[in-house]
C-alpha positions as CSV (number, residue, x, y, z in Angstrom):
1,X,6.0,-7.4,43.4
2,X,6.5,-10.9,42.1
3,X,3.9,-13.6,41.9
4,X,4.3,-17.3,41.3
5,X,3.2,-18.1,37.7
6,X,0.5,-20.7,37.1
7,X,1.8,-24.0,35.6
8,X,1.3,-22.6,32.0
9,X,2.5,-19.7,30.0
10,X,0.0,-17.2,28.6
11,X,-0.3,-18.2,25.0
12,X,-1.0,-16.3,21.8
13,X,-3.9,-17.8,20.0
14,X,-4.3,-17.9,16.2
15,X,-7.6,-16.7,14.9
16,X,-9.8,-18.4,13.9
17,X,-9.3,-20.7,17.0
18,X,-7.5,-24.0,16.5
19,X,-9.3,-27.2,17.4
20,X,-6.5,-27.7,19.9
21,X,-3.7,-25.8,21.5
22,X,-0.3,-26.7,23.0
23,X,0.4,-25.1,26.3
24,X,4.1,-24.7,27.1
25,X,4.9,-25.4,30.8
26,X,6.6,-22.6,32.6
27,X,7.5,-22.0,36.2
28,X,9.2,-18.6,35.6
29,X,7.8,-15.9,37.9
30,X,6.6,-12.7,36.4
31,X,5.6,-9.3,37.6
32,X,2.0,-8.2,37.9
33,X,0.9,-6.9,34.5
34,X,3.6,-8.6,32.5
35,X,2.8,-11.1,29.8
36,X,5.5,-13.8,29.4
37,X,6.3,-14.3,25.7
38,X,5.9,-17.6,24.0
39,X,9.1,-19.6,23.5
40,X,7.5,-21.9,20.8
41,X,4.6,-21.8,18.4
42,X,1.4,-23.6,18.7
43,X,1.0,-27.2,17.6
44,X,-2.1,-29.3,17.4
45,X,-2.4,-32.0,20.1
46,X,-3.6,-35.5,19.6
47,X,-7.3,-35.9,19.1
48,X,-7.9,-37.5,22.4
49,X,-6.7,-34.4,24.2
50,X,-8.4,-31.8,21.9
51,X,-11.5,-31.4,24.0
52,X,-9.7,-31.2,27.3
53,X,-7.2,-28.7,25.9
54,X,-9.9,-26.5,24.4
55,X,-11.7,-26.3,27.8
56,X,-8.4,-25.5,29.6
57,X,-7.5,-22.8,27.1
58,X,-10.9,-21.2,27.3
59,X,-11.0,-21.3,31.1
60,X,-7.5,-19.9,31.6
61,X,-7.3,-17.4,28.7
62,X,-10.9,-16.2,28.2
63,X,-13.0,-16.0,25.0
64,X,-11.1,-16.2,21.7
65,X,-11.3,-13.0,19.7
66,X,-12.1,-12.8,16.1
67,X,-9.4,-11.6,13.6
68,X,-10.5,-10.8,10.1
69,X,-7.5,-8.9,8.8
70,X,-4.4,-11.0,9.5
71,X,-3.3,-14.3,11.1
72,X,-1.3,-13.5,14.2
73,X,-0.9,-14.9,17.6
74,X,-3.0,-12.9,20.1
75,X,-2.3,-12.8,23.8
76,X,-4.7,-14.8,26.0
77,X,-7.0,-12.9,28.3
78,X,-7.1,-13.7,32.0
79,X,-10.5,-12.7,33.4
80,X,-9.4,-11.7,36.9
81,X,-5.8,-10.9,36.4
82,X,-3.7,-7.8,35.4
83,X,-3.1,-8.9,31.8
84,X,-5.8,-6.8,30.2
85,X,-3.6,-3.8,30.3
86,X,-1.5,-5.6,27.6
87,X,-4.6,-5.9,25.4
88,X,-6.9,-3.6,23.5
89,X,-10.6,-3.6,23.8
90,X,-10.9,-6.2,21.1
91,X,-8.5,-8.7,22.9
92,X,-5.7,-8.0,20.5
93,X,-2.2,-7.0,21.6
94,X,-1.9,-3.3,22.5
95,X,-1.5,-1.3,19.3
96,X,1.5,0.9,19.4
97,X,1.2,3.0,16.2
98,X,1.0,6.8,16.4
99,X,0.2,9.5,13.9
100,X,3.9,9.6,13.1
101,X,4.1,5.9,12.1
102,X,0.8,6.3,10.2
103,X,2.2,9.3,8.4
104,X,5.2,7.2,7.4
105,X,2.8,4.4,6.1
106,X,0.8,7.0,4.1
107,X,3.9,8.7,2.6
108,X,5.3,5.2,1.7
109,X,2.0,4.4,0.0
110,X,1.4,7.7,-1.7
111,X,4.8,9.0,-2.8
112,X,5.6,6.1,-5.1
113,X,6.1,5.5,-8.7
114,X,3.4,8.1,-9.5
115,X,5.7,11.0,-8.7
116,X,8.0,9.9,-11.5
117,X,5.4,10.5,-14.2
118,X,4.1,13.9,-12.9
119,X,6.4,16.0,-15.2
120,X,4.9,14.0,-18.2
121,X,1.4,14.5,-16.8
122,X,1.9,18.3,-16.4
123,X,3.3,18.4,-20.0
124,X,0.1,17.0,-21.3
125,X,-2.1,19.4,-19.3
126,X,0.0,22.5,-19.3
127,X,0.6,25.2,-16.7
128,X,-3.1,26.0,-16.1
129,X,-4.8,22.6,-15.8
130,X,-1.8,20.6,-14.5
131,X,-1.3,22.2,-11.1
132,X,-5.1,22.7,-10.8
133,X,-5.7,19.0,-11.3
134,X,-2.9,18.1,-8.8
135,X,-4.5,20.4,-6.1
136,X,-8.0,19.1,-6.9
137,X,-7.1,15.5,-6.4
138,X,-5.2,16.3,-3.2
139,X,-8.2,18.0,-1.8
140,X,-10.6,15.2,-2.8
141,X,-8.3,12.5,-1.4
142,X,-7.9,14.4,1.9
143,X,-11.7,15.0,2.2
144,X,-12.8,11.5,1.5
145,X,-10.0,10.0,3.7
146,X,-11.3,11.9,6.7
147,X,-14.7,10.5,6.0
148,X,-13.3,7.0,5.8
149,X,-11.3,7.5,9.0
150,X,-14.5,8.0,10.9
151,X,-15.8,4.6,9.7
152,X,-13.0,2.5,11.4
153,X,-15.3,2.2,14.4
154,X,-19.1,1.8,14.0
155,X,-21.6,3.0,14.7
156,X,-19.8,5.5,16.9
157,X,-16.4,6.7,15.4
158,X,-14.8,6.8,18.9
159,X,-16.3,4.0,21.0
160,X,-17.9,1.7,18.4
161,X,-16.8,-1.8,17.3
162,X,-13.6,-1.9,15.3
163,X,-13.6,-2.8,11.6
164,X,-10.3,-4.3,10.6
165,X,-10.5,-4.0,6.8
166,X,-12.1,-1.9,4.1
167,X,-14.6,-4.7,3.4
168,X,-15.5,-4.8,7.1
169,X,-16.1,-1.0,7.1
170,X,-18.4,-1.3,4.1
171,X,-20.2,-4.3,5.6
172,X,-20.8,-2.4,8.8
173,X,-22.1,0.8,7.1
174,X,-23.6,-0.3,3.8
175,X,-23.9,-4.1,3.6
176,X,-25.3,-6.1,0.8
177,X,-23.6,-6.6,-2.6
178,X,-21.5,-3.5,-2.0
179,X,-19.3,-5.5,0.3
180,X,-18.4,-7.8,-2.6
181,X,-17.9,-4.9,-5.0
182,X,-15.6,-3.2,-2.5
183,X,-13.6,-6.4,-2.1
184,X,-13.3,-6.8,-5.9
185,X,-12.2,-3.2,-6.3
186,X,-9.8,-3.1,-3.4
187,X,-8.0,-6.4,-3.9
188,X,-8.0,-6.0,-7.6
189,X,-6.3,-2.7,-7.2
190,X,-3.8,-4.0,-4.6
191,X,-2.8,-6.8,-7.0
192,X,-2.4,-4.2,-9.8
193,X,-0.3,-1.9,-7.6
194,X,2.1,-4.7,-6.7
195,X,2.5,-5.6,-10.4
196,X,3.1,-1.9,-11.2
197,X,5.7,-1.6,-8.4
198,X,7.5,-4.7,-9.8
199,X,7.7,-3.0,-13.2
200,X,8.8,0.3,-11.8
201,X,11.5,-1.1,-9.5
202,X,13.0,-3.1,-12.4
203,X,13.1,0.0,-14.6
204,X,15.0,1.9,-11.8
205,X,17.4,-1.0,-11.4
206,X,18.0,-1.1,-15.2
207,X,18.5,2.7,-15.2
208,X,21.5,2.3,-12.8
209,X,23.2,-0.1,-15.2
210,X,22.4,2.0,-18.2
211,X,23.6,5.2,-16.5
212,X,27.0,3.6,-15.9
213,X,27.0,2.4,-19.5
214,X,26.3,5.9,-20.8
215,X,28.9,7.4,-18.6
216,X,31.5,4.9,-19.8
217,X,30.7,4.7,-23.5
218,X,28.9,8.0,-24.3
219,X,25.3,9.1,-24.6
220,X,25.0,7.9,-28.2
221,X,25.3,4.3,-27.3
222,X,22.0,2.4,-26.9
223,X,23.0,0.4,-23.8
224,X,20.1,-2.0,-24.1
225,X,19.4,-4.0,-21.0
226,X,16.7,-6.5,-20.3
227,X,14.2,-5.8,-17.4
228,X,13.5,-9.5,-16.7
229,X,16.6,-10.3,-14.5
230,X,15.9,-7.3,-12.3
231,X,12.2,-8.3,-11.9
232,X,13.5,-11.7,-10.7
233,X,15.9,-10.0,-8.2
234,X,13.0,-7.8,-6.9
235,X,10.8,-10.9,-6.6
236,X,13.4,-12.8,-4.6
237,X,13.7,-9.9,-2.1
238,X,9.9,-9.8,-1.8
239,X,9.7,-13.5,-1.2
240,X,11.9,-13.0,1.9
241,X,10.1,-9.9,3.1
242,X,6.7,-11.4,2.5
243,X,7.2,-13.6,5.5
244,X,6.8,-10.6,7.8
245,X,3.5,-11.8,9.5
246,X,1.3,-8.7,9.2
247,X,1.0,-4.9,8.9
248,X,1.9,-4.2,12.5
249,X,5.4,-5.5,11.9
250,X,6.1,-3.2,8.9
251,X,6.7,0.2,10.7
252,X,10.5,0.0,10.4
253,X,10.2,-0.9,6.7
254,X,7.8,2.0,6.0
255,X,10.1,4.5,7.7
256,X,13.0,3.4,5.6
257,X,10.8,3.6,2.5
258,X,9.5,7.0,3.4
259,X,13.1,8.3,3.8
260,X,14.0,6.9,0.4
261,X,11.0,8.6,-1.2
262,X,12.0,11.9,0.1
263,X,15.6,11.2,-1.1
264,X,14.8,10.5,-4.7
265,X,12.1,13.1,-5.0
266,X,14.6,15.7,-3.7
267,X,17.3,14.5,-6.1
268,X,14.9,14.7,-9.0
269,X,13.8,18.1,-7.9
270,X,17.4,19.3,-7.5
271,X,18.4,18.0,-10.9
272,X,15.4,19.7,-12.5
273,X,16.2,23.0,-10.9
274,X,19.8,22.7,-12.1
275,X,18.6,22.0,-15.6
276,X,16.3,25.0,-15.6
277,X,19.1,27.3,-14.4
278,X,21.7,26.0,-16.8
279,X,19.4,26.3,-19.8
280,X,18.5,26.4,-22.6
281,X,14.9,26.7,-21.5
282,X,12.5,24.0,-22.7
283,X,9.3,25.0,-24.6
284,X,6.3,25.0,-22.3
285,X,2.7,26.2,-22.9
286,X,-0.4,27.0,-20.9
287,X,-2.2,24.1,-22.4
288,X,0.5,21.5,-22.6
289,X,1.5,19.7,-25.8
290,X,0.5,21.6,-28.9
291,X,-1.7,19.9,-31.5
292,X,0.1,19.7,-34.9
293,X,3.5,20.3,-33.3
294,X,3.9,17.9,-30.4
295,X,0.9,15.6,-30.9
296,X,-2.0,14.9,-33.2
297,X,-5.5,16.0,-32.1
298,X,-6.5,12.4,-31.1
299,X,-3.3,11.9,-29.2
300,X,-3.8,15.1,-27.3
301,X,-7.2,13.9,-26.1
302,X,-6.0,10.5,-25.1
303,X,-2.9,11.7,-23.4
304,X,-4.8,14.4,-21.5
305,X,-7.2,11.8,-20.1
306,X,-4.2,9.4,-19.3
307,X,-2.4,12.2,-17.5
308,X,-5.5,12.7,-15.3
309,X,-5.4,9.0,-14.5
310,X,-1.7,9.2,-13.6
311,X,-2.3,12.0,-11.1
312,X,-5.3,10.2,-9.6
313,X,-3.0,7.1,-9.1
314,X,-0.3,9.3,-7.5
315,X,-2.7,10.1,-4.5
316,X,-4.2,6.6,-4.1
317,X,-3.8,5.1,-0.7
318,X,-7.4,4.5,0.4
319,X,-7.0,0.8,-0.3
320,X,-4.8,0.5,2.8
321,X,-6.1,3.4,5.0
322,X,-8.2,1.2,7.2
323,X,-5.4,-1.3,7.7
324,X,-3.0,1.6,8.6
325,X,-5.6,3.0,11.1
326,X,-5.8,-0.4,12.7
327,X,-2.2,0.0,13.9
328,X,-2.9,3.1,15.9
329,X,-3.0,3.1,19.7
330,X,-5.8,4.8,21.7
331,X,-6.0,7.4,23.2
332,X,-6.1,9.7,21.3
333,X,-9.1,8.3,19.4
334,X,-8.0,6.4,16.2
335,X,-10.0,8.6,13.9
336,X,-8.5,11.8,15.4
337,X,-4.9,10.4,15.0
338,X,-5.6,9.2,11.5
339,X,-7.0,12.5,10.4
340,X,-3.8,14.2,11.7
341,X,-1.6,11.6,9.9
342,X,-3.7,12.1,6.7
343,X,-3.3,15.9,6.8
344,X,0.4,15.6,7.3
345,X,0.8,12.9,4.7
346,X,-1.3,14.5,2.0
347,X,0.2,18.0,2.6
348,X,3.7,16.7,2.4
349,X,3.1,14.7,-0.8
350,X,1.2,17.6,-2.4
351,X,4.2,19.9,-1.9
352,X,6.6,17.3,-3.4
353,X,4.2,16.6,-6.3
354,X,3.7,20.2,-7.3
355,X,7.4,20.9,-7.1
356,X,8.5,17.8,-8.9
357,X,5.7,18.1,-11.5
358,X,6.1,21.8,-12.3
359,X,9.8,22.0,-12.0
360,X,10.2,18.8,-14.1
361,X,7.9,20.4,-16.7
362,X,9.9,23.6,-16.7
363,X,13.1,21.5,-17.2
364,X,11.9,19.3,-20.0
365,X,9.0,21.1,-21.5
366,X,6.5,19.4,-23.7
367,X,9.0,16.6,-24.4
368,X,9.1,15.5,-20.7
369,X,9.8,11.7,-20.4
370,X,7.3,9.4,-18.9
371,X,9.6,8.7,-16.0
372,X,12.0,11.6,-15.6
373,X,14.6,9.8,-13.5
374,X,14.8,6.6,-15.6
375,X,13.9,8.2,-19.0
376,X,17.3,9.8,-19.1
377,X,16.4,13.4,-19.1
378,X,19.5,13.5,-16.8
379,X,22.8,11.8,-17.6
380,X,25.1,13.6,-15.3
381,X,26.2,13.5,-12.6
382,X,25.7,9.8,-13.2
383,X,26.4,8.8,-9.6
384,X,23.6,11.1,-8.4
385,X,21.2,9.6,-11.0
386,X,22.3,6.1,-9.8
387,X,21.6,7.1,-6.2
388,X,18.2,8.4,-7.0
389,X,17.3,5.1,-8.8
390,X,18.6,3.0,-6.0
391,X,16.4,5.0,-3.6
392,X,13.4,4.3,-5.9
393,X,14.1,0.6,-5.8
394,X,14.5,0.5,-2.0
395,X,11.3,2.6,-1.6
396,X,9.3,0.3,-3.8
397,X,10.5,-2.8,-1.9
398,X,8.8,-1.3,1.2
399,X,5.8,0.0,-0.7
400,X,5.2,-3.4,-2.2
401,X,4.8,-4.9,1.3
402,X,2.5,-2.1,2.4
403,X,0.1,-2.9,-0.4
404,X,0.3,-6.7,-0.4
405,X,-0.1,-7.3,3.4
406,X,-3.9,-6.8,3.2
407,X,-4.1,-9.4,0.4
408,X,-2.0,-11.8,2.5
409,X,-4.2,-11.3,5.5
410,X,-7.5,-11.7,3.7
411,X,-6.5,-14.9,1.9
412,X,-5.0,-16.4,5.1
413,X,-7.9,-15.6,7.3
414,X,-10.4,-16.9,4.8
415,X,-8.5,-20.2,4.4
416,X,-8.2,-20.6,8.2
417,X,-11.9,-20.2,8.5
418,X,-12.6,-22.6,5.6
419,X,-10.2,-25.3,6.8
420,X,-9.8,-24.9,10.6
421,X,-8.6,-28.5,11.0
422,X,-5.8,-28.2,8.4
423,X,-2.3,-28.5,10.0
424,X,-0.8,-27.2,6.8
425,X,-2.7,-24.0,7.1
426,X,-2.8,-23.5,10.8
427,X,0.3,-25.2,12.3
428,X,3.1,-22.9,13.5
429,X,6.6,-24.0,14.2
430,X,9.2,-22.1,16.2
431,X,12.5,-21.4,14.3
432,X,15.4,-19.6,15.8
433,X,16.7,-17.0,13.4
434,X,20.1,-15.2,13.8
435,X,19.7,-11.5,15.1
436,X,15.9,-12.1,15.3
437,X,15.2,-14.8,17.8
438,X,12.2,-17.1,17.7
439,X,10.1,-16.9,14.5
440,X,6.9,-18.7,14.0
441,X,7.1,-20.5,10.7
442,X,3.9,-21.4,8.9
443,X,4.0,-23.7,5.8
444,X,0.9,-22.2,4.1
445,X,2.2,-18.7,4.6
446,X,5.5,-19.6,2.9
447,X,3.9,-21.4,0.0
448,X,1.0,-19.0,-0.7
449,X,3.0,-15.7,-0.3
450,X,5.9,-17.1,-2.4
451,X,3.4,-18.1,-5.1
452,X,1.8,-14.6,-5.1
453,X,5.1,-12.8,-5.5
454,X,6.1,-15.2,-8.3
455,X,2.7,-14.5,-10.0
456,X,3.1,-10.7,-9.9
457,X,6.6,-11.0,-11.3
458,X,5.5,-13.1,-14.2
459,X,2.6,-10.7,-15.0
460,X,5.0,-7.8,-14.7
461,X,7.2,-9.4,-17.3
462,X,4.2,-9.9,-19.6
463,X,2.9,-6.3,-19.3
464,X,5.8,-3.9,-18.6
465,X,4.0,-0.7,-19.8
466,X,4.7,1.9,-17.2
467,X,2.6,5.0,-18.0
468,X,-0.5,3.3,-19.4
469,X,-0.5,0.8,-16.6
470,X,-0.3,3.7,-14.0
471,X,-3.3,5.4,-15.7
472,X,-5.4,2.3,-15.7
473,X,-4.7,1.6,-12.1
474,X,-5.5,5.1,-11.0
475,X,-8.7,5.2,-13.1
476,X,-10.0,1.8,-11.9
477,X,-9.5,2.4,-8.2
478,X,-9.9,6.1,-7.7
479,X,-13.6,6.5,-7.9
480,X,-14.9,3.4,-6.1
481,X,-12.4,3.3,-3.2
482,X,-11.4,6.9,-2.8
483,X,-14.7,8.6,-3.6
484,X,-17.8,6.5,-3.8
485,X,-17.6,4.3,-0.7
486,X,-16.5,7.0,1.7
487,X,-19.2,9.3,0.5
488,X,-21.9,6.7,0.6
489,X,-20.9,5.5,4.1
490,X,-21.0,9.1,5.4
491,X,-24.4,9.6,4.0
492,X,-25.7,6.3,5.4
493,X,-24.0,6.9,8.8
494,X,-25.3,10.4,9.3
495,X,-28.8,9.5,7.9
496,X,-28.5,12.5,5.6
497,X,-31.8,13.5,4.0
498,X,-32.0,12.9,0.2
499,X,-31.8,16.0,-2.0
500,X,-30.5,18.2,0.9
501,X,-27.7,20.6,-0.1
502,X,-24.9,18.5,1.4
503,X,-26.3,15.3,-0.2
504,X,-26.6,17.0,-3.6
505,X,-23.0,18.4,-3.8
506,X,-21.5,15.1,-2.5
507,X,-23.4,13.2,-5.2
508,X,-22.2,15.7,-7.8
509,X,-18.6,15.2,-6.6
510,X,-19.0,11.4,-6.8
511,X,-20.5,11.4,-10.3
512,X,-17.9,13.9,-11.6
513,X,-15.1,11.6,-10.3
514,X,-16.8,8.6,-12.0
515,X,-16.7,10.4,-15.3
516,X,-13.1,11.3,-14.9
517,X,-12.3,7.7,-14.0
518,X,-14.1,6.3,-17.0
519,X,-12.4,8.6,-19.6
520,X,-9.0,8.0,-17.9
521,X,-9.5,4.2,-18.1
522,X,-10.4,4.5,-21.7
523,X,-7.3,6.5,-22.5
524,X,-5.1,4.0,-20.6
525,X,-6.6,1.0,-22.4
526,X,-6.0,2.8,-25.8
527,X,-2.4,3.3,-24.8
528,X,-2.0,-0.3,-23.7
529,X,-3.5,-1.5,-27.0
530,X,-1.0,0.6,-28.9
531,X,1.9,-0.8,-26.9
532,X,0.8,-4.4,-27.3
533,X,1.1,-4.1,-31.1
534,X,4.9,-3.7,-30.9
535,X,5.6,-5.9,-27.9
536,X,7.0,-9.4,-27.6
537,X,6.4,-11.2,-24.3
538,X,9.4,-11.6,-21.9
539,X,11.6,-9.6,-24.3
540,X,11.3,-6.1,-22.8
541,X,14.4,-4.0,-22.9
542,X,15.1,-0.4,-21.8
């Protein structure tokens, strides 16, 4: 049944609330329960109308809702109408994510550049410790991720208040200085990951060019190619994609990226199997690289610790878990759907990791390259190697966005709170884009996100050390974000008695992971120090 619309359109409100709002007139009727979409973005009114417009907006749309994770237009709330069915319990638009889309986000975040170094990591650890460490980190990541999933709502994991970011979760469950420590660890890691993905994507792009060169001129030719132009290409693509407003709009990109990750992992696995079958068999051992033959005693120790850091990084996605969970619709309860997505995502990636790592080690032995698709363990068929590296680059384009969106949302929400009157930060302008329709353009979003992408590209050009960089990222983020905070929040939330059996073994697990993180970080720093001695800035070639 149709009803006559009031003389205004329901509007989507930026959070924090603007000092004034423009309300677009509309006389188009709409069905009960429908929310007419905005045809233009919000613009501040003149000062003399600000108070009146604020009162009208509050009266007709209800109380503004807080948004701490991202800046997006939220539908207004009509107190006595039928529009609440289009809103969640926090006044935001109905979330539409499912365990399937969450699984795609997880796979996109987890199966990344880490998988490319697993053959090298297994080569350092050997047949016994290598698979054991892979399985151990998969179990630890799954266990602590389920603990973290229960913290999305607090105090009750099903009906409690939503926490939109990892920092919000820590604030609700622990509070104090731990909130700042969490923010430092999370956003520092996210920045590092985006730099690492810029490095990895450029290496894959360079590998395509070098593969064609080797095919044309022979394997003996060096085919040197600079990474810098490809980092610039990657940055230009990211500048465009970074204008996607928030995490909720990334599902399509994550699905594409997840398909790409399966593609290049499968290609690498297939090429490794073919190499094992064709022979000759590479030399492998139960303990990895042999002291005195493959490596010196000191190198054996450092590379072992670095390999553990690489494997830890290969499972890291806790930095974006809460943001992924915030995309899920309810019912079923968000923690239940997230646990299902976590089990599927971790199980899938573990299978690929064990296969790629172990089969890659069998193919290359103790001489496994740090990146077995770009390190040219494979030269032919060159078109298949090219396809795998193209898939890597496409996947990392999507993965970069998954990891940088929390950074964008945090900075933008904080700036909007700090300068609520600023038109540069808060004003939105409608722009009609081909094949897209109306897009709300924000000047601050364009400038800030472009500057961030440029910064990560410059840092990637300065520090293009792939394996050591991976190990340092994994070591720095694994313990605080994947282990310490989830365990501490679980203990606090359940009011677990000190020195009880469960308390004791959780603390032992946390301290053991801290030791692993420290020695892995030391190994990565030692490797970086070695690389820096022979490196000239902005002159990296593969």
